[in-house]
C-alpha positions, 0 to 999 in steps of 0.5 A: 652572190652575197644573197646566195651565200647568206641563204646557204648559211641560214640553211645550214643553221636550220639543218644544224638546229633540226639535227640537234632537236632530233638528238634531243628527242632521241636522248629523251626516248633513250632515257625512257627506254633505259628506265622502262626497257626497250618495249616498255617505253611504248607503254608509257602513257602519252609518250608521243605528246611528251616527246613533242613537248620536249622537242619544243622546249629543247628548240627554244633553249637551243635558240636562246643559247645560240647552240646552232650558231657555233661552227662545227668545224671549230667546235671548242669549249664555249660550244660545249658550255652552250650545249650543257646550258641548253640541255640543262635548261631543257630538262629542268623546264620539262621536269617542272612542267611535268610536275605542274601538269601531271605531278610527275606521273610516269616520269622516273627520277632517272629520266631527267638525269639520263636525258641530260647526259644523252643529250649533251653526249649526242650533240657533242659527239656529232660536232667532234666527229665532224671536226675530226673528219674535217681535220682528216684525223679519223682515218689516221692509222696511228697517233703519229702525224701522217706525212704526205709526199711532195711536201717540205719537211720542217722542224718546229722550235718551241712547244706552245700554243703557236706550235699547236696552232701551226700543226693544226692549220697544216692538218686542216689545209689539204694544200699545205707545203709542209710536213711537220716531222718533229718539235724541239723544246728546251723544257725538260718536262716536254721531252717525251710529249707529242702535240697533234701527233708530232713528237718532241725530239729533244732540246735545241742543242740536239738539233743536229742529232735530230736532223741526222736521225730524221734523214736516216729514216728518209725524212730530210729536213729543209727548214726550222720554224721558230714557234718559241714565244717572243725570243730575244734578238740575240736568241734569234741570231743564235738559232739562225746561225746554228740552223744555217751551220747544218744547212737549214733555213730558220724563220719565225712563224710570223714569216712562214705560212702553214699553207 
């Protein structure tokens, strides 16, 4: 089983690498089309050889910077940095080789810059679209977090990285038990913000009003999840007591699985 799994991983990496090289060649040709026009690019001497050469150079640097090893589902800033490095190195080396071999003939000044921009945009867009698809956000009709029937509605207390990660984990998990219907936070600057499509409804003191307002709109809250960073024991007791007074269960994220 491990052999088949390893083989599948290698196959996916090869496919991703091939797709990236295809994007690089498309960016290269598009840069020439921008400079010479749609029909003029066919008249560029040796355009096929140039494309093959750029594909080979791009392949080399995509491997050197391990672009193909990045997870498309969890694409992040380090992956974007790797793409930028690979794109910049590919364009720079190609331009240097072109000037050494042909003194830069038929290489307009705009081509290297445009090729780099198209290459980075193309590779980044593919990964971003895949992540949006996997996180089920592409088809969302609005920026409001989509609620699913049959799940327990919960509130989060604390707008921070823990809250964002919790919401993202629920969105990724199709079998999660929860709908996050709102966030409470005591920082006044966070009162009008949204995180992953979930609105901040007020501070902790307005917990009762928030719960009643949600219930009037047909979203009965059953639990308060504490995402506030490192609250004191006294603070936890205060939160639990206030939540219990209005019929809510209160628990920290460490004791609540988003699945």
